[in-house]
N, C-alpha and C positions, 0 to 999 in steps of 0.2 A: 502492431497488435491492437486490435479494436476492442473496446470495452463496452459496446452497446449492450444494454440490458443489465449492466452490473449495478446492483442495488447495494450501496454502501451500508445502509441501515441493516439490511439482511445479513451482509457480511459480518458486521460487528456482532450481531445477535448470534450467528452461527459460531463464530470464533470464540465468543464468551462461553458458549456451551461446550465447545470442544476443549477449551483450556480450563474449564470449570472455574471461570473467573466471573464473579458477580459484579455487574455494573449497576450501580444504584440509579434509579430513575432520574434523580436530580443531576447526574453526570452524563447520562446517555447522549443527550443532544450535543454536548461538548465533544464527546468521543467521536460521534458520527461526523461532526464538523471538521475535526482534525483529520479524520480519514479521508474526507472529501479533499482537503488541502493536499494530503499525501498523494492522493490519486492524481490531482492536477499536476503536481511536480513530477511525478513518475511519468506521466504522458509526455511532458516536455523532454525529459531525459531519454525516454525510449524512442522519441521521434528523431533524435539526432542520428544522422547516418554515420556508420562506422564501416570502414573498409574491411574486407575479409582477410587482408594480409596482416592486420593489426593483431598482435598477440597480447594476452592479459599480462599485467605486471606481476612480478613475483610477490609473494606475501611479505609485507613489511614487518620486521621484528626489531624493535628498538634495542 
């Protein structure tokens, strides 16, 4: 899955509007930076090849 053109700042802005969650200006840069990190980690996880024969694990319930 390619994420070219994905603007993290725009994503944060749109999600804050959708969730009706006010992000104060003093925190916005930090929120965007954290989503940039999340995006980088997700790209690593999503790039890992998984065989089609692998089935998802059942839900863990303690």
